[in-house]
C-alpha angles and dihedrals in degrees: 000000000000104000089210093048126108091270096030132119096256091051092048090050091051092050091048095048101041106024104035090251096300109138094192095051085053094045092057093047128088089259092054093047089068085082120070090214087071094053112139103231095177132008147167131182094287109025140037131198116225135177107261113252106233089021109198088209127012091255094056109126139178129218105209130188114242088215123061108255125143107234148328091276090058091065124095125235095270092048091049091054089051091050091050089053091048092051089051090052092049090050092049100039102034125009100042087062091056104043139350101228123052139166123203121201142170132198098214138176135189092188115124091203139349121074113332119203092211111094095213119027096221121097110267130152123204118227114193133164105243131144097209141109093245096171093057091044094052092044090053094046093049096037087232126126119251106228115210118231122206089207140347089272088068089073089077095062092045096050102027101080095070136352112274149155112248143176117225116199135183108195126213089267088057093248113147124225138175123202124189109192114186090235137002136152128262114275089017097154090048088055092052093048092044089055091052090050093052096250097100096155096045103068100110112095091203092061096034108031091164097203089175089066090053093050092048091051094047091053091048095049090048092051090049087052090237090118123033116270112253134205126194113230118209125185143143110302113158112087094006116122117254095240091052092052093048090048092051092051092047091049090056092049091048092049092055091047091049088050089064096247135132090218114136125210128227121190133181093230093054094045103040109022093114092046098057092094107119142015089244089067095048094089089049091052091050093050091048091048091053089052090054093046091051091052094051129083100229144353121241110191127187111217095158101112105110113236095002116148100226117199111149094040091052090051089050089056089054092049091049093051093047088056094043099249119150112247123214114188124198102210103167110172094337116119091221091091091066097052115111094232092054093047089052096051105033119078097200130018113198135177101224146024091248090056090047090055092052094047092047092050090053093049094049093045089060091053097049116129093005117133120227 
């Protein structure tokens, strides 16, 4: 496994050293956002929606608390009402546009110590398209009754008498259930669902992170306009002063805002500046960049510096074409735009950033509401 990857040794060490071991606190930070699998596809002031690492199906999502709290049962009555409202918003604004039948579940624990059945002790709820009575299935498998809840607030009375591990489930019919087996392994519900999906040995997200599922879902949500469209901006980096690079990136972002779009901009310099420390990490940066490119809707590349010997930007054009992304090149007065190789690999050659914004908007408008 890639030690620098999202489930690799270097990442785990970073999470342990800087985020007290909490993967979700890390995922929502600037460090975590260097991975497309941590992309926030929907958010409000208290919760964010992320692609699920180790997604059992491409549509598998996670609703994660912005603030570090252990589980649903650790919330008070007012916070539970807020969470219920948030889940309703997510259902209305996001998941109903992806699939008709969903189950939501949480591995939760109110234990202060001992063995917790939740894999990560930070409130996160799994959302997965599944037409199945999951509550009855789990109750049968664990020989433990599924207790119906009239609302999320009911979790307090069912878990408040004594510390416990629990499984909270919202079935496809939106009925709520809590199950408190005396003992069950970490990621237990994932194991059950993986078995139903025919991938019984591939339930552990650490062994099977399935980044390709996350990228597929990001592209789909962006095309459905659930998540903001995103372009990848490539330009000359090596040997260019920091303030110049920052200014170029900001100019691109400002141009898209001025163009009246909700298109966001990702750039290698923004994402990986602090990681460009050694040649050993170069291959890692390239692989991560390709992941980001694959999750974006288009590549906008600035080739306008006269006489500049572009290397990275030309490779980014290749990566984009391999993964079927449209490429818009700003050529300005550079003679690169007239070279045969560029004409063969670039979809649109434009003279200015303003023109690039207009062309990109037109391309993405044609792709709206198309499934991948």
